[in-house]
C-alpha positions in Angstrom: 101.9 33.5 36.7 104.5 32.4 38.9 102.9 28.8 39.3 105.3 27.5 36.8 108.3 28.9 37.6 107.2 27.5 41.3 106.6 24.2 39.5 110.0 24.1 38.0 112.1 24.7 41.2 110.1 21.9 42.8 110.7 19.7 40.1 115.0 20.7 40.0 114.8 19.7 44.0 112.9 16.4 43.0 115.4 15.9 40.2 118.1 15.5 42.6 116.4 13.5 44.9 115.5 11.1 42.2 118.7 10.8 40.9 120.3 10.0 44.7 117.6 7.4 44.5 118.4 5.5 41.4 122.1 5.5 42.5 121.1 3.9 45.7 119.0 1.5 43.9 121.8 0.2 41.7 124.6 0.1 44.6 122.6 -1.6 46.8 123.1 -5.2 45.0 126.8 -4.5 44.9 127.4 -3.6 48.5 125.4 -6.4 50.1 123.7 -9.5 49.1 120.2 -8.8 47.0 118.1 -11.9 48.7 117.3 -10.4 52.0 113.8 -9.3 52.3 114.3 -6.0 54.2 117.1 -5.1 51.6 114.8 -6.3 48.7 112.0 -3.5 50.1 114.8 -1.2 50.2 115.5 -1.0 46.6 112.2 -1.4 45.6 111.5 1.6 47.7 114.4 3.8 46.3 113.2 2.3 42.7 109.9 3.6 43.0 110.9 7.4 44.1 113.2 7.4 41.2 110.5 6.2 38.6 108.1 8.9 40.3 108.7 11.8 37.7 106.9 14.0 35.3 108.4 14.1 31.9 108.2 17.0 29.3 109.6 15.1 26.1 107.1 12.7 23.8 107.7 8.9 24.4 108.4 6.6 21.6 105.6 5.1 19.8 107.6 1.9 19.8 105.5 0.3 17.2 108.6 -1.0 14.8 106.5 -3.9 13.1 102.9 -5.2 12.5 101.3 -8.5 11.0 99.8 -7.9 7.8 98.1 -11.1 6.9 100.8 -13.6 7.9 103.8 -11.6 7.2 105.7 -9.2 9.7 106.2 -6.1 8.1 108.3 -3.1 9.5 107.0 0.3 10.3 109.0 3.1 9.8 107.8 6.9 11.4 108.2 9.5 8.5 107.0 13.3 8.9 104.8 14.2 6.3 104.2 17.6 6.8 105.0 19.8 9.8 104.5 23.4 11.1 106.1 24.7 14.7 103.0 23.2 16.4 102.6 19.8 15.2 103.8 17.2 12.5 101.8 14.8 10.2 103.4 11.5 11.0 103.0 8.7 9.0 103.6 5.1 10.1 104.8 3.6 6.9 104.7 0.2 5.3 105.6 -1.6 2.6 102.5 -3.7 1.6 101.7 -4.8 -1.7 98.0 -4.0 -1.6 96.8 -0.6 -1.1 94.9 -0.2 2.1 92.7 2.5 3.7 94.5 6.1 4.6 93.1 7.2 7.9 94.2 10.2 9.7 93.9 9.5 13.7 93.4 13.0 15.1 94.8 13.1 18.7 93.7 15.4 21.4 96.0 18.5 22.0 95.8 17.7 26.0 98.3 17.5 28.6 99.2 14.3 27.1 101.2 13.5 24.1 99.5 11.7 20.7 101.4 8.6 22.1 98.4 8.3 24.1 96.6 6.7 21.0 99.4 4.4 20.3 97.3 1.2 20.9 94.5 3.0 18.8 97.1 3.0 16.1 98.5 -0.2 16.6 95.5 -2.0 16.3 94.6 0.1 13.0 98.0 -0.5 11.3 97.5 -4.0 10.1 94.4 -3.2 7.8 94.9 0.7 7.3 97.5 3.1 6.1 97.7 5.1 9.4 98.7 9.1 10.0 98.5 10.7 13.3 98.6 14.3 14.2 101.9 14.7 16.2 101.0 17.8 18.2 104.3 19.6 19.8 104.6 20.7 23.6 104.5 24.2 23.0 106.8 24.8 26.0 109.5 24.3 23.3 107.8 26.5 20.6 109.1 30.0 20.5 106.9 33.1 21.2 108.1 34.5 17.6 105.9 31.8 15.9 103.0 33.4 17.1 99.4 32.3 18.7 97.7 29.1 18.3 94.4 29.1 18.8 91.2 26.8 18.0 91.1 28.4 14.9 94.9 27.0 14.1 93.6 23.9 15.4 91.1 23.6 13.0 93.5 24.8 9.8 96.0 22.3 11.0 93.4 19.3 10.7 92.4 20.4 7.1 96.3 21.4 6.1 97.1 17.3 7.7 94.3 16.1 5.2 95.3 18.2 2.1 98.7 16.4 2.5 97.6 13.1 2.6 95.3 14.0 -0.4 91.9 12.9 -1.5 90.3 9.5 -0.1 91.6 9.8 2.9 89.4 9.0 6.3 89.3 11.1 9.4 88.6 9.6 13.3 88.9 12.2 15.9 89.4 10.5 19.5 88.1 13.0 22.5 88.8 16.3 22.7 89.5 17.4 18.8 85.9 16.0 17.8 84.3 19.4 17.7 87.4 20.8 15.8 87.5 17.7 13.2 83.4 18.0 12.8 84.4 21.8 12.0 87.3 20.7 9.6 85.2 18.6 7.5 82.1 20.8 7.4 84.5 23.9 6.2 85.9 21.6 3.5 82.7 20.3 2.4 81.4 23.8 2.0 84.3 25.0 -0.1 84.3 21.8 -2.1 87.8 20.7 -1.1 88.9 17.6 -3.2 90.5 16.3 0.1 86.9 16.1 2.3 87.7 12.8 3.9 85.6 10.1 2.6 84.2 9.0 6.1 84.5 10.8 9.7 84.8 8.9 12.6 84.1 10.6 16.2 85.0 8.5 19.5 84.2 10.2 23.1 84.0 13.4 21.7 82.5 16.4 23.3 80.2 17.9 20.6 77.4 18.8 22.8 78.2 19.1 26.5 75.2 20.5 27.4 73.7 16.8 27.6 74.5 15.0 30.5 77.3 16.9 32.0 80.1 15.1 33.2 82.4 16.7 36.1 84.6 18.0 33.7 81.6 20.1 32.0 80.6 21.1 35.4 83.8 22.7 36.3 84.0 24.5 33.2 81.0 26.0 33.3 81.3 26.8 37.0 83.4 29.8 36.5 83.6 32.9 33.6 86.6 32.5 31.2 88.5 35.1 33.1 88.9 32.7 36.3 90.4 30.3 33.9 92.8 33.1 33.0 93.7 34.1 36.3 94.0 30.7 37.8 95.5 28.0 35.4 97.8 30.3 33.0 101.3 30.8 33.4 104.3 31.9 31.6 107.1 29.4 30.4 110.3 29.8 32.3 113.2 31.4 30.6 115.1 28.4 30.2 112.9 26.4 27.3 112.6 27.3 24.1 109.2 28.7 24.7 110.2 31.2 27.0 107.4 34.0 27.9 104.6 32.0 26.0 101.2 31.9 27.9 100.8 28.2 28.6 98.1 26.0 30.4 100.8 24.0 31.8 100.6 19.8 31.4 101.2 19.5 35.2 97.7 21.7 35.9 95.6 19.6 33.7 97.5 16.4 34.9 96.7 17.3 38.8 93.2 17.8 37.6 92.5 14.4 36.1 94.2 12.5 38.9 92.2 14.6 41.8 89.2 13.2 39.9 90.1 9.4 40.3 92.5 10.1 43.3 91.7 7.1 45.3 92.1 4.4 41.8 95.4 6.5 41.5 96.7 6.1 44.9 95.8 2.2 45.2 97.5 1.5 41.6 100.5 2.8 42.9 100.5 0.5 46.1 99.5 -2.3 43.8 102.7 -1.4 41.9 104.6 -1.5 45.5 103.2 -4.7 46.0 103.9 -6.5 42.9 107.4 -5.5 42.8 108.0 -6.4 46.5 106.4 -10.2 45.6 108.6 -10.6 42.2 105.4 -10.0 40.1 107.2 -8.5 37.3 104.3 -8.5 34.8 101.8 -7.3 36.7 104.5 -4.3 38.1 105.3 -3.5 34.2 101.8 -3.2 33.5 101.2 -0.7 36.1 104.5 1.1 35.2 103.9 1.5 31.9 101.1 3.3 32.2 102.0 5.9 34.2 105.1 6.4 32.4 102.9 7.3 29.4 100.2 9.0 31.8 103.2 10.9 33.7 104.8 12.2 29.9 103.0 15.9 29.8 102.7 18.8 27.5 101.8 21.9 27.9 99.0 24.1 25.8 98.6 27.3 24.5 96.9 29.7 26.0 94.8 30.8 23.3 93.7 27.2 22.5 93.0 26.1 26.0 90.6 29.5 26.9 88.9 29.3 23.2 88.4 25.6 23.8 87.0 26.2 27.3 84.9 29.1 26.0 83.6 28.0 22.8 83.1 24.2 23.4 82.2 24.0 27.1 80.9 27.3 27.8 79.2 28.7 24.8 78.7 25.3 22.7 79.2 27.4 19.9 79.4 24.2 17.4 76.1 22.7 18.9 74.4 25.9 18.6 75.7 26.8 15.1 77.4 29.7 16.4 81.3 28.5 15.6 83.3 30.6 13.5 86.4 30.1 11.2 88.1 32.7 9.2 85.6 35.1 9.9 82.4 32.5 8.3 80.1 30.4 10.2 80.8 26.7 10.4 77.8 25.2 8.8 77.6 21.6 9.6 74.7 21.0 7.4 77.6 21.2 4.4 78.3 17.8 5.1 76.6 15.6 2.7 78.9 13.0 1.3 81.0 12.2 4.3 79.5 8.9 6.5 79.6 9.8 10.2 80.2 7.0 12.9 80.2 8.3 16.5 81.3 5.8 19.5 80.5 6.3 23.2 81.7 4.6 26.2 78.7 3.9 28.5 80.9 4.2 31.7 82.3 7.4 30.3 83.0 9.7 33.1 84.8 12.4 30.9 82.4 12.6 27.8 79.2 11.3 29.1 76.6 9.4 26.9 74.5 11.6 24.0 77.6 14.1 23.9 79.3 12.5 21.1 75.8 11.1 19.5 74.8 14.7 19.1 76.8 15.3 15.9 73.9 13.2 14.2 71.7 16.1 14.7 74.5 18.6 13.3 74.9 16.8 10.4 71.4 17.2 9.3 71.7 16.4 5.4 73.6 13.1 5.7 70.9 10.7 5.2 70.2 8.2 7.9 72.0 5.3 6.4 74.9 7.5 6.4 74.8 7.8 10.3 75.7 5.3 12.6 76.5 5.0 16.2 77.4 2.7 18.6 77.4 2.8 22.2 79.9 0.4 24.1 78.8 -1.3 27.0 81.1 -1.5 30.2 83.8 0.7 29.2 84.8 4.1 30.2 86.6 6.7 28.5 90.1 5.4 27.4 88.4 1.7 26.7 86.9 3.5 23.8 90.1 3.3 22.0 92.1 1.2 24.1 92.1 -2.5 25.6 90.5 -5.3 24.8 86.9 -3.9 23.9 88.6 -1.5 21.6 90.0 -4.3 19.6 87.5 -6.8 19.5 84.2 -4.9 19.8 84.9 -1.2 18.7 87.5 -1.7 15.9 85.3 -4.1 14.0 83.0 -1.5 13.6 85.3 1.2 12.9 86.7 -1.0 10.1 83.4 -1.5 8.5 82.7 2.1 8.6 85.6 2.8 6.9 85.5 0.0 4.4 82.0 1.1 3.4 83.2 4.5 2.4 86.0 3.3 0.3 
């Protein structure tokens, strides 16, 4: 229970060290000439120390304009709907022709929704894009109540209702099961805001298929082990004081440990590029880690219910997931075409886990269901990078247009 408090003390000490290193970085060039190799190495080392930090605030999306045809069009961020736990953010553009409205359903994980920045940027020229901008619950007062998996599903439904009839839904990774459940609930109740299409990307619909390391870890302990060892309370200094959370720094540590050698090598490469004056290469690595080290806490209820229902009991895949007391019937989806996308080298959500949604949507006609296995990419390559832009996105675009 004292895990978070211990981390915060360590972070406070680290903040002082980083501040001193930052001051040294800027004072060295003023005190002595900066051209000597040993001084350059010292400055790079100080700068490296100053930048190695975790942040707990959402980074900027940084999407100021996009090219629509031959014109540069301004992009403005507009909050359409908000609750204490998340906002529906609209990347608003002024264009002459109406574009398909798409809700990007971002993971509520140890990272912010800005993880989908590249996804949104690619889609913006040809789509009217909204995103689920989840809030860091360490800043959400306990007086706002609990937030569990049912609440997550409810938020997706409310966000789609706020956008209005005719929107499309696209879920990336962790929210896939909740997105599928949301569409099923809306379809069964004949909600007029049921999305016209659904795209699931690298989503853990049925983790019994080709279990990854993440899946194996989730099933290797009973749920009370996760509660005892991974849940902590927010320190008193923050607005969410005393709220029980799965701290972002714990999840980040777990993910980094999975690929520890790669992360260590990346930091070594970053130092080398800076020492050699290779600014562009250094900036590429530094930008990735500025985003990767921006972390958010998860409500304990949401985390524990996700582990139990999605990864241990496989409730949705087995037809046993409930929402507001009733069973979620994925067979109710009859008019929302489905596209599933997986990465050949995905070590987080293995091949076949997202494809499982096709069997669950048993009342969709074969022509309403499409699947794509993207060769040569891991988890992040499904929704960011060159392969996403040039090979995956065209399929998503075609799926959405065919459903308009």
